[in-house]
N, C-alpha and C positions, 0 to 999 in steps of 0.2 A: 747899835747903829740906828740913828733916827731915820724917818721917812725921807727927809731932805738929803741926808747922807747917801741913802740908797739910790735916790733919783740922780744925784750928782755922779755916783759911781757908774750907774747905768749909762748916763750921758757920755762920760769919758770913755767907757768901753765901746760904745757905739761909734764914737768919733775915731778911736784908734783902729777898730776893725774895718772901718770904711776907707782907710788910707791905702793907696796903692803901695806895693812893696817891691823893691828892686829884686829881691830873691824870688819873687813870683813873676818876674818878667813885667813888672809894673802893673800887674793886675791886683785887684783887691782880693782879700781872702774869700769873700762871698762869690766873686767871679770864678776863682779857681775851684772852690768847693762845688759850684754849680755844675762843673764838668764831671765830677766824680760819680754821681749816681748812674749815669748812662754807662760808664765803664763797669761799675760794680754790677749793674743789672745784667749786662752781657755775660759777665763771668758766672753769675748765678744760673743764667739760662743755659749756658754751655758748660755744665759741670764737668764734663769729661776733658775739656781742653784747658790747659794751664793758662792762668792769667797773671 
């Protein structure tokens, strides 16, 4: 794969990942994933409670 091919693949991936998705309530993947660390951290902090 040439450098141009890699750049094109990265550009396509970025465009696809930035699209809102119906299955995510019209959020982008980044928007949905940005909500996960807060939830995950709470679970780690409260190890005794189920998450």
